[in-house]
Kinemage of the C-alpha trace (Angstrom):
@kinemage 1
@onewidth
@group {chain A} dominant
@subgroup {mainchain}
@vectorlist {calphas} color= white
{ca met a 1} P 102.720 83.038 92.584
{ca lys a 2} L 105.364 83.510 90.014
{ca asn a 3} L 108.287 85.919 90.310
{ca thr a 4} L 111.070 86.522 87.925
{ca asn a 5} L 114.741 85.922 88.941
{ca asn a 6} L 115.511 89.596 88.971
{ca glu a 7} L 112.743 90.367 91.294
{ca lys a 8} L 113.089 87.661 93.882
{ca glu a 9} L 115.091 89.853 96.330
{ca asn a 10} L 112.062 92.103 96.740
{ca glu a 11} L 109.592 89.286 96.968
{ca glu a 12} L 111.074 87.008 99.650
{ca val a 13} L 109.139 85.732 102.568
{ca ile a 14} L 109.626 87.355 105.916
{ca lys a 15} L 108.875 85.323 109.044
{ca ser a 16} L 110.658 87.284 111.722
{ca asn a 17} L 113.408 89.726 110.752
{ca ile a 18} L 113.918 92.013 107.822
{ca asp a 19} L 117.373 93.220 106.669
{ca glu a 20} L 117.981 96.847 106.549
{ca asn a 21} L 117.566 97.117 102.900
{ca lys a 22} L 116.146 93.918 101.506
{ca asn a 23} L 113.613 91.132 102.610
{ca val a 24} L 115.195 88.090 104.215
{ca his a 25} L 114.237 84.701 102.936
{ca met a 26} L 114.284 82.115 105.685
{ca asn a 27} L 115.264 78.946 103.875
{ca asp a 28} L 115.127 76.772 106.922
{ca gln a 29} L 111.539 75.761 107.459
{ca asn a 30} L 112.070 74.662 110.983
{ca glu a 31} L 113.616 78.042 111.807
{ca gln a 32} L 110.591 79.630 110.234
{ca asn a 33} L 108.195 77.729 112.320
{ca lys a 34} L 110.202 78.238 115.507
{ca his a 35} L 110.000 81.990 115.001
{ca cys a 36} L 106.286 81.911 114.122
{ca tyr a 37} L 105.477 80.388 117.407
{ca asn a 38} L 107.428 83.016 119.401
{ca lys a 39} L 104.934 84.906 121.632
{ca leu a 40} L 105.074 88.564 122.045
{ca leu a 41} L 103.413 90.042 125.154
{ca ile a 42} L 101.561 93.288 124.397
{ca glu a 43} L 102.551 94.712 127.737
{ca ser a 44} L 106.196 94.579 126.664
{ca cys a 45} L 105.756 96.484 123.352
{ca cys a 46} L 107.272 99.829 123.950
{ca his a 47} L 106.563 100.961 120.382
{ca ile a 48} L 102.828 100.942 120.792
{ca asp a 49} L 101.151 104.099 122.212
{ca lys a 50} L 100.132 103.575 125.901
{ca asp a 51} L 96.500 104.460 125.277
{ca val a 52} L 96.243 102.014 122.414
{ca lys a 53} L 98.016 99.350 124.433
{ca lys a 54} L 95.521 99.989 127.243
{ca ser a 55} L 92.690 99.227 124.696
{ca leu a 56} L 94.322 96.041 123.566
{ca leu a 57} L 94.773 94.855 127.217
{ca glu a 58} L 91.469 96.059 128.786
{ca ile a 59} L 88.924 96.368 125.966
{ca phe a 60} L 90.016 93.593 123.704
{ca gln a 61} L 91.581 91.558 126.719
{ca tyr a 62} L 94.459 90.472 124.665
{ca lys a 63} L 97.702 89.461 126.399
{ca glu a 64} L 99.812 88.713 123.432
{ca phe a 65} L 99.950 89.430 119.706
{ca thr a 66} L 98.915 86.941 117.161
{ca asp a 67} L 101.569 85.732 114.693
{ca val a 68} L 100.521 88.277 112.110
{ca gln a 69} L 100.487 91.187 114.505
{ca arg a 70} L 103.875 90.088 115.992
{ca ile a 71} L 105.423 90.000 112.479
{ca val a 72} L 104.154 93.425 111.574
{ca tyr a 73} L 105.134 94.859 115.019
{ca asp a 74} L 108.633 93.270 115.017
{ca asn a 75} L 109.513 94.058 111.399
{ca ile a 76} L 107.737 97.324 110.560
{ca ile a 77} L 106.602 99.139 113.636
{ca lys a 78} L 109.608 98.568 115.859
{ca glu a 79} L 112.012 99.045 112.972
{ca lys a 80} L 110.199 102.307 111.960
{ca lys a 81} L 110.088 101.259 108.441
{ca gln a 82} L 107.964 103.256 105.924
{ca asn a 83} L 108.008 100.905 102.916
{ca asp a 84} L 104.985 99.838 100.931
{ca leu a 85} L 103.636 96.532 102.281
{ca leu a 86} L 102.158 93.506 100.671
{ca ile a 87} L 100.882 91.201 103.449
{ca gln a 88} L 99.479 87.748 103.000
{ca ala a 89} L 97.729 86.303 106.067
{ca lys a 90} L 94.990 83.756 106.659
{ca thr a 91} L 91.552 84.931 107.716
{ca gly a 92} L 90.994 85.095 111.403
{ca thr a 93} L 94.604 85.814 112.328
{ca gly a 94} L 94.240 89.421 113.439
{ca lys a 95} L 95.364 91.255 110.277
{ca thr a 96} L 92.799 94.037 110.711
{ca ile a 97} L 94.297 94.948 114.207
{ca ala a 98} L 97.815 94.683 112.607
{ca tyr a 99} L 97.149 97.316 109.941
{ca leu a 100} L 95.105 99.498 112.300
{ca leu a 101} L 98.088 99.617 114.552
{ca leu a 102} L 100.285 100.655 111.652
{ca ser a 103} L 97.854 103.445 110.884
{ca ile a 104} L 97.237 104.745 114.370
{ca asn a 105} L 100.872 104.626 115.292
{ca asp a 106} L 101.732 106.744 112.293
{ca ile a 107} L 98.975 109.229 112.955
{ca ile a 108} L 100.200 109.705 116.556
{ca lys a 109} L 103.731 110.611 115.129
{ca asn a 110} L 102.606 112.486 112.052
{ca lys a 111} L 99.226 114.222 112.816
{ca ile a 112} L 97.887 116.227 109.892
{ca leu a 113} L 94.907 118.436 109.422
{ca ser a 114} L 93.356 116.287 106.651
{ca val a 115} L 92.775 112.556 106.109
{ca his a 116} L 95.809 110.528 107.032
{ca thr a 117} L 94.691 106.982 106.257
{ca leu a 118} L 92.252 105.726 103.621
{ca ile a 119} L 91.049 102.027 104.021
{ca ile a 120} L 89.238 100.547 101.049
{ca val a 121} L 87.269 97.253 101.377
{ca pro a 122} L 84.811 95.307 99.180
{ca thr a 123} L 81.707 95.497 101.262
{ca arg a 124} L 79.739 97.705 103.655
{ca glu a 125} L 79.628 95.044 106.242
{ca leu a 126} L 83.346 94.662 106.372
{ca ala a 127} L 83.726 98.447 106.592
{ca asn a 128} L 81.465 98.624 109.516
{ca gln a 129} L 83.294 95.824 111.211
{ca ile a 130} L 86.691 97.558 110.789
{ca tyr a 131} L 85.183 100.758 111.987
{ca asn a 132} L 84.005 99.137 115.231
{ca glu a 133} L 87.424 97.551 115.851
{ca cys a 134} L 89.132 100.821 115.247
{ca lys a 135} L 86.814 102.653 117.584
{ca leu a 136} L 87.646 100.087 120.229
{ca leu a 137} L 91.374 100.587 119.673
{ca leu a 138} L 90.847 104.350 120.048
{ca thr a 139} L 88.702 104.062 123.232
{ca tyr a 140} L 91.324 105.987 125.233
{ca lys a 141} L 92.669 108.023 122.330
{ca his a 142} L 90.241 110.826 121.916
{ca asn a 143} L 92.063 112.935 119.411
{ca ile a 144} L 92.022 110.479 116.438
{ca asn a 145} L 88.699 110.292 114.555
{ca val a 146} L 87.292 107.617 112.265
{ca leu a 147} L 84.559 107.683 109.625
{ca thr a 148} L 82.913 105.146 107.295
{ca leu a 149} L 81.731 106.105 103.783
{ca thr a 150} L 79.523 103.336 102.356
{ca gly a 151} L 76.341 103.089 100.357
{ca gly a 152} L 72.959 103.160 101.948
{ca ile a 153} L 72.962 106.842 103.126
{ca lys a 154} L 72.763 110.042 101.246
{ca arg a 155} L 76.013 111.770 100.007
{ca arg a 156} L 74.759 114.923 101.740
{ca asp a 157} L 74.831 113.088 105.107
{ca asp a 158} L 78.466 111.927 104.375
{ca gln a 159} L 79.461 115.548 103.651
{ca leu a 160} L 77.941 116.661 106.994
{ca asn a 161} L 79.640 113.857 108.844
{ca ile a 162} L 83.014 114.737 107.326
{ca arg a 163} L 82.618 118.333 108.437
{ca arg a 164} L 81.532 117.370 111.900
{ca ile a 165} L 84.024 114.545 112.526
{ca lys a 166} L 87.036 115.759 110.678
{ca pro a 167} L 88.251 112.277 110.176
{ca asp a 168} L 91.880 111.081 110.370
{ca ile a 169} L 90.877 107.614 109.104
{ca ile a 170} L 88.238 106.974 106.466
{ca ile a 171} L 86.987 103.399 105.836
{ca cys a 172} L 85.126 103.052 102.600
{ca thr a 173} L 83.731 100.867 99.810
{ca val a 174} L 84.859 101.415 96.279
{ca gly a 175} L 81.519 102.503 94.875
{ca arg a 176} L 80.824 105.151 97.411
{ca leu a 177} L 84.338 106.569 97.309
{ca leu a 178} L 84.312 106.898 93.599
{ca asp a 179} L 80.835 108.456 93.713
{ca his a 180} L 82.134 111.169 95.994
{ca phe a 181} L 85.232 111.791 93.959
{ca glu a 182} L 83.235 112.265 90.801
{ca ser a 183} L 80.171 114.071 92.280
{ca thr a 184} L 81.133 115.851 95.505
{ca tyr a 185} L 82.658 119.351 95.182
{ca leu a 186} L 86.264 119.506 96.380
{ca phe a 187} L 86.091 116.123 97.846
{ca asn a 188} L 89.574 115.268 96.501
{ca thr a 189} L 90.976 118.068 98.702
{ca leu a 190} L 90.390 115.859 101.786
{ca phe a 191} L 93.186 113.518 100.513
{ca glu a 192} L 95.832 116.005 99.280
{ca asn a 193} L 98.196 115.033 102.160
{ca leu a 194} L 97.126 111.336 102.407
{ca lys a 195} L 99.924 109.397 104.101
{ca met a 196} L 98.552 105.766 103.975
{ca leu a 197} L 96.291 103.843 101.573
{ca ile a 198} L 95.271 100.428 102.870
{ca ile a 199} L 93.466 97.953 100.583
{ca asp a 200} L 91.898 95.021 102.373
{ca glu a 201} L 90.974 91.920 100.404
{ca ala a 202} L 93.504 93.164 97.757
{ca asp a 203} L 93.094 90.075 95.527
{ca gln a 204} L 89.478 90.835 95.127
{ca leu a 205} L 89.749 94.557 94.666
{ca leu a 206} L 92.499 94.325 92.159
{ca ser a 207} L 90.939 91.729 90.026
{ca thr a 208} L 88.415 91.918 87.157
{ca gly a 209} L 85.324 93.762 88.255
{ca tyr a 210} L 86.915 96.208 90.650
{ca glu a 211} L 90.319 96.878 88.965
{ca asn a 212} L 89.202 99.745 86.662
{ca asp a 213} L 87.425 101.495 89.597
{ca ile a 214} L 90.439 101.156 91.792
{ca his a 215} L 92.692 102.662 89.093
{ca arg a 216} L 90.234 105.550 88.696
{ca leu a 217} L 90.328 106.188 92.468
{ca leu a 218} L 94.148 106.203 92.496
{ca thr a 219} L 94.175 109.200 90.037
{ca tyr a 220} L 92.584 111.347 92.765
{ca leu a 221} L 95.130 110.322 95.456
{ca pro a 222} L 98.762 111.691 95.901
{ca ser a 223} L 101.429 109.505 94.507
{ca asn a 224} L 103.792 109.832 97.496
{ca arg a 225} L 101.344 107.951 99.795
{ca arg a 226} L 102.314 104.727 101.496
{ca asn a 227} L 100.489 101.588 100.063
{ca ile a 228} L 99.440 98.648 102.258
{ca leu a 229} L 97.821 95.653 100.590
{ca leu a 230} L 96.354 92.700 102.569
{ca ser a 231} L 94.663 89.444 101.641
{ca ala a 232} L 94.316 85.897 102.814
{ca thr a 233} L 95.077 84.719 99.225
{ca leu a 234} L 97.257 86.279 96.511
{ca gly a 235} L 96.405 83.871 93.694
{ca tyr a 236} L 95.732 86.804 91.446
{ca asn a 237} L 99.136 87.469 89.937
{ca leu a 238} L 101.402 88.767 92.706
{ca asp a 239} L 103.753 90.395 90.221
{ca glu a 240} L 101.031 92.284 88.650
{ca ile a 241} L 99.770 93.593 91.943
{ca arg a 242} L 103.308 94.687 92.948
{ca lys a 243} L 103.756 96.570 89.672
{ca lys a 244} L 100.438 98.381 89.890
{ca met a 245} L 100.405 99.355 93.510
{ca cys a 246} L 103.799 99.121 95.240
{ca lys a 247} L 107.059 101.097 95.096
{ca ser a 248} L 110.262 99.263 94.160
{ca asp a 249} L 111.396 98.926 97.792
{ca tyr a 250} L 108.211 97.363 98.900
{ca ile a 251} L 108.215 94.619 101.586
{ca tyr a 252} L 106.346 91.293 101.214
{ca leu a 253} L 105.194 89.788 104.434
{ca asn a 254} L 104.051 86.166 104.062
{ca cys a 255} L 102.382 85.366 107.431
{ca val a 256} L 101.220 81.994 106.268
{ca lys a 257} L 103.394 79.355 108.075
{ca asp a 258} L 103.041 76.758 105.298
{ca ile a 259} L 102.943 78.587 101.955
{ca ser a 260} L 101.274 75.563 100.351
{ca lys a 261} L 98.320 75.856 102.827
{ca his a 262} L 95.913 78.832 102.835
{ca thr a 263} L 93.379 77.361 105.267
{ca ser a 264} L 93.539 76.917 109.146
{ca asp a 265} L 95.174 73.983 110.762
{ca gln a 266} L 92.084 73.727 112.944
{ca leu a 267} L 89.843 73.286 109.897
{ca ile a 268} L 88.479 69.940 108.806
{ca gln a 269} L 87.292 70.027 105.060
{ca tyr a 270} L 84.934 67.848 103.247
{ca val a 271} L 83.535 67.536 99.657
{ca leu a 272} L 80.346 65.742 99.028
{ca phe a 273} L 79.790 64.759 95.421
{ca his a 274} L 76.053 64.300 94.673
{ca lys a 275} L 73.377 64.290 92.048
{ca ala a 276} L 71.749 67.712 91.596
{ca ile a 277} L 68.369 66.166 92.260
{ca asp a 278} L 69.430 65.392 95.952
{ca thr a 279} L 70.548 68.866 96.674
{ca thr a 280} L 67.890 69.943 99.036
{ca ile a 281} L 67.630 66.682 100.977
{ca ile a 282} L 71.429 66.602 101.484
{ca leu a 283} L 71.520 70.177 102.716
{ca tyr a 284} L 68.609 69.516 105.060
{ca asn a 285} L 70.251 66.265 106.506
{ca leu a 286} L 73.665 67.927 106.976
{ca leu a 287} L 72.078 70.770 108.961
{ca ile a 288} L 69.994 68.361 111.118
{ca glu a 289} L 72.966 66.250 111.845
{ca his a 290} L 75.180 69.096 112.845
{ca met a 291} L 72.420 70.632 114.970
{ca arg a 292} L 71.807 67.399 116.738
{ca leu a 293} L 75.553 66.787 117.517
{ca asn a 294} L 76.197 70.384 118.673
{ca gln a 295} L 72.777 71.304 120.276
{ca phe a 296} L 74.083 74.220 122.327
{ca thr a 297} L 76.925 75.378 120.152
{ca tyr a 298} L 76.079 75.140 116.483
{ca lys a 299} L 76.747 78.237 114.437
{ca ile a 300} L 76.348 77.394 110.767
{ca ile a 301} L 76.879 79.536 107.556
{ca val a 302} L 75.543 78.126 104.324
{ca phe a 303} L 76.811 79.975 101.163
{ca phe a 304} L 74.694 79.947 97.895
{ca pro a 305} L 76.059 81.152 94.557
{ca thr a 306} L 73.434 83.929 94.089
{ca ala a 307} L 71.296 86.303 96.046
{ca arg a 308} L 68.279 84.793 94.469
{ca ala a 309} L 69.243 81.248 95.483
{ca thr a 310} L 69.865 82.494 99.028
{ca ser a 311} L 66.414 84.189 99.228
{ca phe a 312} L 64.591 81.102 97.903
{ca tyr a 313} L 66.268 78.598 100.148
{ca ala a 314} L 66.095 80.835 103.268
{ca gln a 315} L 62.233 81.131 102.812
{ca phe a 316} L 61.886 77.536 101.889
{ca phe a 317} L 63.584 76.301 104.975
{ca ile a 318} L 61.665 78.673 107.169
{ca asn a 319} L 58.241 78.045 105.711
{ca gln a 320} L 58.367 74.546 104.505
{ca leu a 321} L 61.113 72.650 106.331
{ca lys a 322} L 60.447 74.526 109.639
{ca ile a 323} L 64.109 75.391 110.298
{ca ser a 324} L 64.857 78.996 111.577
{ca val a 325} L 67.519 80.689 109.506
{ca tyr a 326} L 69.009 84.179 109.059
{ca glu a 327} L 69.092 85.649 105.610
{ca ile a 328} L 71.798 88.056 104.146
{ca his a 329} L 72.369 88.914 100.516
{ca arg a 330} L 72.600 92.025 98.309
{ca lys a 331} L 68.833 92.165 97.600
{ca lys a 332} L 68.278 93.050 101.407
{ca glu a 333} L 68.498 96.680 102.429
{ca met a 334} L 71.762 97.577 104.169
{ca ala a 335} L 70.010 98.313 107.563
{ca his a 336} L 68.366 94.821 107.454
{ca arg a 337} L 71.666 93.199 106.639
{ca gln a 338} L 73.407 94.971 109.531
{ca ile a 339} L 70.688 94.087 111.982
{ca thr a 340} L 70.759 90.427 110.863
{ca ala a 341} L 74.548 90.231 110.999
{ca asn a 342} L 74.437 91.635 114.544
{ca arg a 343} L 71.851 89.303 115.705
{ca phe a 344} L 73.452 86.247 114.207
{ca ser a 345} L 76.850 87.217 115.819
{ca met a 346} L 75.266 87.578 119.205
{ca glu a 347} L 73.367 84.308 119.147
{ca ser a 348} L 74.862 81.278 120.862
{ca val a 349} L 73.443 79.117 118.168
{ca gly a 350} L 72.061 79.871 114.718
{ca ile a 351} L 72.124 79.329 111.002
{ca leu a 352} L 72.842 81.935 108.367
{ca phe a 353} L 71.975 81.572 104.616
{ca thr a 354} L 74.046 84.001 102.651
{ca ser a 355} L 75.588 84.956 99.285
{ca asp a 356} L 79.236 85.972 99.010
{ca ile a 357} L 78.432 89.216 100.657
{ca ser a 358} L 79.536 87.354 103.800
{ca ser a 359} L 82.619 85.508 102.517
{ca arg a 360} L 85.313 88.131 102.968
{ca gly a 361} L 86.607 89.797 106.076
{ca leu a 362} L 83.471 89.561 108.296
{ca asn a 363} L 84.139 87.947 111.712
{ca tyr a 364} L 81.181 86.073 112.899
{ca pro a 365} L 82.352 84.474 116.231
{ca asp a 366} L 82.402 80.841 116.885
{ca ile a 367} L 81.240 79.495 113.540
{ca thr a 368} L 81.206 75.622 113.683
{ca leu a 369} L 80.321 74.709 110.188
{ca ile a 370} L 80.533 76.201 106.625
{ca ile a 371} L 78.520 74.698 103.878
{ca gln a 372} L 78.883 75.608 100.268
{ca val a 373} L 76.054 74.838 97.978
{ca asn a 374} L 77.421 74.560 94.304
{ca thr a 375} L 80.790 75.755 93.281
{ca pro a 376} L 82.372 79.124 94.194
{ca ile a 377} L 83.606 81.124 91.305
{ca ser a 378} L 87.305 80.502 92.202
{ca arg a 379} L 89.709 78.725 94.548
{ca glu a 380} L 90.246 82.062 96.336
{ca gln a 381} L 86.629 82.461 97.005
{ca tyr a 382} L 86.489 78.900 98.425
{ca ile a 383} L 89.297 79.769 100.874
{ca his a 384} L 87.693 83.085 101.966
{ca arg a 385} L 84.375 81.235 102.527
{ca val a 386} L 85.899 78.510 104.754
{ca gly a 387} L 87.860 81.163 106.490
{ca arg a 388} L 84.718 82.088 108.403
{ca thr a 389} L 85.343 79.118 110.649
{ca ala a 390} L 88.314 77.762 112.527
{ca arg a 391} L 89.327 81.185 113.622
{ca cys a 392} L 91.368 82.256 116.645
{ca asn a 393} L 92.771 78.645 117.264
{ca lys a 394} L 89.178 77.163 117.373
{ca lys a 395} L 88.157 74.084 115.457
{ca gly a 396} L 85.824 74.276 112.539
{ca met a 397} L 84.392 72.208 109.750
{ca ala a 398} L 83.643 72.980 106.087
{ca ile a 399} L 81.668 71.034 103.500
{ca ile a 400} L 81.195 71.817 99.891
{ca leu a 401} L 78.372 70.206 97.881
{ca leu a 402} L 79.257 69.655 94.179
{ca asn a 403} L 76.772 68.260 91.815
{ca glu a 404} L 77.494 66.654 88.416
{ca ala a 405} L 77.858 70.135 86.817
{ca asp a 406} L 80.241 71.347 89.593
{ca glu a 407} L 82.585 68.342 89.858
{ca leu a 408} L 85.520 69.818 87.794
{ca phe a 409} L 85.930 72.571 90.416
{ca tyr a 410} L 87.300 69.970 92.818
{ca gln a 411} L 90.561 69.965 90.792
{ca glu a 412} L 91.176 73.529 91.986
{ca ile a 413} L 91.034 72.692 95.743
{ca lys a 414} L 91.988 69.003 95.947
{ca asp a 415} L 95.527 69.990 97.392
{ca leu a 416} L 93.822 71.494 100.438
{ca asn a 417} L 93.538 68.220 102.365
{ca ile a 418} L 89.755 67.703 101.730
{ca gln a 419} L 88.202 64.483 102.679
{ca lys a 420} L 85.195 62.939 100.822
{ca leu a 421} L 81.758 62.284 102.378
{ca asn a 422} L 79.379 59.664 101.011
{ca ala a 423} L 76.265 61.196 99.557
{ca gln a 424} L 74.135 58.063 100.226
{ca asn a 425} L 74.487 58.790 103.973
{ca tyr a 426} L 72.545 62.015 103.511
{ca thr a 427} L 69.782 61.169 101.083
{ca leu a 428} L 67.232 59.590 103.398
{ca lys a 429} L 63.724 61.153 103.559
{ca asn a 430} L 61.324 60.683 106.271
{ca thr a 431} L 57.543 61.054 105.806
{ca asn a 432} L 57.424 64.580 107.239
{ca leu a 433} L 60.170 65.751 104.855
{ca ser a 434} L 58.464 64.134 101.900
{ca asn a 435} L 55.353 66.027 102.748
{ca tyr a 436} L 57.140 69.249 103.107
{ca leu a 437} L 58.711 68.873 99.618
{ca ser a 438} L 55.292 68.100 97.948
{ca thr a 439} L 52.973 70.754 99.420
{ca trp a 440} L 54.304 74.181 98.745
{ca met a 441} L 53.531 74.809 95.049
{ca ser a 442} L 50.381 76.735 96.060
{ca asn a 443} L 52.513 79.287 97.966
{ca thr a 444} L 52.697 82.180 95.481
{ca gln a 445} L 55.615 83.851 97.247
{ca leu a 446} L 57.755 80.715 97.246
{ca leu a 447} L 56.831 80.047 93.699
{ca tyr a 448} L 58.025 83.394 92.607
{ca leu a 449} L 61.263 83.019 94.489
{ca ala a 450} L 61.788 79.677 92.979
{ca tyr a 451} L 61.422 81.076 89.463
{ca ala a 452} L 63.855 83.898 90.295
{ca tyr a 453} L 66.317 81.304 91.743
{ca tyr a 454} L 66.061 79.195 88.609
{ca ser a 455} L 66.958 82.039 86.355
{ca ser a 456} L 69.777 83.268 88.473
{ca ile a 457} L 71.407 79.814 88.654
{ca leu a 458} L 71.224 79.483 84.912
{ca arg a 459} L 72.900 82.832 84.623
{ca phe a 460} L 75.380 81.871 87.220
{ca tyr a 461} L 76.595 78.733 85.354
{ca lys a 462} L 76.575 80.282 81.978
{ca thr a 463} L 78.278 83.636 82.714
{ca lys a 464} L 80.096 83.393 86.095
{ca tyr a 465} L 81.658 79.943 85.920
{ca thr a 466} L 82.482 79.362 82.289
{ca his a 467} L 85.553 77.039 82.807
{ca leu a 468} L 83.571 74.095 84.271
{ca lys a 469} L 83.606 72.782 80.620
{ca ile a 470} L 79.846 71.912 80.655
{ca asn a 471} L 77.541 72.594 77.705
{ca asp a 472} L 74.161 74.275 77.717
{ca asp a 473} L 72.188 71.036 77.889
{ca glu a 474} L 74.214 69.845 80.807
{ca ile a 475} L 73.592 73.308 82.631
{ca ile a 476} L 69.881 73.087 82.077
{ca asp a 477} L 69.660 69.499 83.254
{ca ala a 478} L 71.483 70.222 86.389
{ca val a 479} L 69.521 73.346 87.150
{ca asn a 480} L 66.303 71.586 86.454
{ca asn a 481} L 67.196 68.887 88.914
{ca met a 482} L 68.211 71.370 91.556
{ca leu a 483} L 64.754 72.809 91.432
{ca leu a 484} L 63.296 69.257 91.344
{ca ser a 485} L 65.073 68.496 94.577
{ca thr a 486} L 62.878 71.122 96.306
{ca gly a 487} L 59.705 69.352 95.048
{ca leu a 488} L 59.071 71.684 92.125
{ca val a 489} L 58.021 69.218 89.395
{ca glu a 490} L 57.112 71.686 86.688
{ca gln a 491} L 60.109 73.234 85.009
{ca pro a 492} L 60.137 77.135 85.448
{ca tyr a 493} L 59.891 79.582 82.572
{ca ile a 494} L 62.509 82.141 81.916
{ca ser a 495} L 62.164 85.462 80.139
{ca arg a 496} L 63.002 85.927 76.386
{ca asn a 497} L 65.542 88.594 77.397
{ca leu a 498} L 67.347 86.263 79.721
{ca ala a 499} L 67.501 83.519 77.083
{ca thr a 500} L 68.848 85.890 74.586
{ca thr a 501} L 71.373 87.316 77.108
{ca leu a 502} L 72.604 83.713 77.828
{ca asn a 503} L 72.570 82.814 74.059
{ca met a 504} L 70.113 80.027 74.878
{ca gln a 505} L 67.041 81.321 73.039
{ca asn a 506} L 67.015 78.418 70.655
{ca asn a 507} L 67.520 75.622 73.254
{ca val a 508} L 64.531 73.312 73.192
{ca lys a 509} L 65.246 72.228 76.777
{ca leu a 510} L 64.260 75.662 78.001
{ca lys a 511} L 60.736 77.014 78.595
{ca ile a 512} L 60.667 80.606 77.395
{ca arg a 513} L 57.965 83.391 77.772
{ca lys a 514} L 58.144 86.764 76.269
{ca asp a 515} L 55.846 88.364 78.860
{ca leu a 516} L 57.833 87.173 81.921
{ca asp a 517} L 58.860 89.975 84.292
{ca asp a 518} L 62.448 90.645 83.682
{ca ile a 519} L 63.044 91.263 87.360
{ca leu a 520} L 64.045 87.539 87.288
{ca leu a 521} L 67.149 88.623 85.378
{ca leu a 522} L 68.498 90.377 88.429
């Protein structure tokens, strides 16, 4: 994070106390750590509403605040500050409760007849999770109402819910909110007196892909609102975020004890460099080993780079390798994703295959292992993925699998104390596994999913991760070998449209068909 000399006063890290007018930088690292480990009993917090405090003690069964919650309480709530906030905190540290307390505390003091707080998040799943936490916080507070606005239901139903519930807090995704602003009559009047805008996962929502939509949304909101931005990472230019979203007297709270570390101290991280042709056998053996060593406690999330990759591998492991897994990605209906997420959360053991729809904010309890197949699109995405484990002071493990096309990504994360695993320890095949990998080509459904997976991975490498510095032939070789690792000997075709989109239409290494269904592009 780069700051100019003239702006340092407004960007200094707060660990425990804030000066009346400016942020205080704690230069003594030992002093910082001492303050970070101070405990704050919830029972003693006189600036929290008694009904909300009762929920924290009885419903959540919390006795003390986490470091993030304590920092926000001590420096903002107790001091009655109304500045814009930029908060950096690791995943699994209780930041959702921290900003919900800010909102609820302000609503109690400044109740208005329209929406008080708008919370914007990147996914429906995260919106629903925050909604559930908020409802629990409000168990004994019956005059504050909360509503979610996400895709998956009709706009008309949203309108009816708004009239019925009269929400003080709205939790929403970017797309659905923008849809209402641009299509629902007088929708903007709900926010005429908006007091607080909270953007969770700010680094994602203010980066390329969401940035234009966010700025369109801001034109519908009053400028005198209070802005609160939160994220586990702020690798996206901190100064740019501040200029676009925060007033000049904003407060930056860095709740990461060691600024050089963005992952939990309880997390053990590994990288496994391997040949693409060994992808499937290595993934299989890693899962089997972890299940064997943690028979009654294993909870595993495996991240794949695309929805099509997730879908293929989920069905492949279920049908061919006889390992039961849950499957979540954007190709599944919202209702299915929610049911699957709930089931996986409640299980004492289980394996979830997912795309990045599960990488941010979602809190699946007691995850013991994260596996990433292929490279994520950024260092920040890596951090968010591994943040699904080692939460709430519990230990966790993360393994990233990097084939010959992915290797350069390691340079972006090698400072995160990542150990190396030997691929040779995970490439052994038994007779049953060899049979599983050689007998599925007559399965029409799996074959279709494999073709879709192939197309999506080509597109991923060519368009999503362009700075790996690999050429088209290297991409094609790696992707061919990834499919070969599943036992698929014959190279899949891709559509002419996809080949043209990727500017690979003249590459002799590809097999191209004009009549191929362009659904494989998706």
